C-alpha positions, 0 to 999 in steps of 0.5 A: 077823903083826907087832905094831907100837905105832902106826898110823905104824909099820904104814905105814912097814912097809907103804912098805917092802913088808912084806906080813905081816899088821899088827896096831896096838896102840895105840887108833886113832880114827875119823880113822885108819880110812882109813889102816887100810883103805888100808894093810891094818892091823888095829887093836886095840880096847881099850875099849867107848868106842873101840868104840863110836865106831869102830862109828858110823863109815861106811865102804866095807868092814869093817875087821878088828879085834883085841880087848884083853882086860883079864885083871886088870892093869887098864891097857888093855883090855875086861872080861868084861861090855864083851866080851859087849856087844860080841859082841852089837853085832858082829852089828848093825854090820857095819863092824867084823869081829872077827879075834883077841882077846888079853891081856897077861899080867903078866911076873913069874914070881913071881906065878904065882897071877896069872897062872893067874887071867888065864889063866882069865879069859881062857878065859872070854872065849874061851869067850863067843867060841866062835870059834877061827877067831879069832887068839887070843894072849897077850903077854908072855914069860910065856905062852911056858912055859904049857901047855894054853892055848886060844890058837892064836898066840903 
């Protein structure tokens, strides 16, 4: 899988015959969903508000999504309570299909205690889904040095 910043970067890769799965990291709007379908791009859901807007959109097939978890940096992502709401709604709305979850770790090795708390929180959310067919990953070079994380992708 390739992760890109925005939908246009994903479209450009498809137009250059890149066949890998492509994850769009920036939030998308409902108007972008058709391009995600057409170009086989996987958007990131990073807020409950965005999720609710996309759930209400009516499309012909389900769109695979990745869920961005805020594990403590408080920039982007959903928290544990929002994750539970999203999980319940995924069972009701069929136009979105969760295929992955991820978080972003702080990149400062001097913050080991903070990183340990981030990992613990993220693993609690992984346990909420209890679905290891999901692509479970962490962004940040900090995750490369940590053993025994419940991720299945890097």
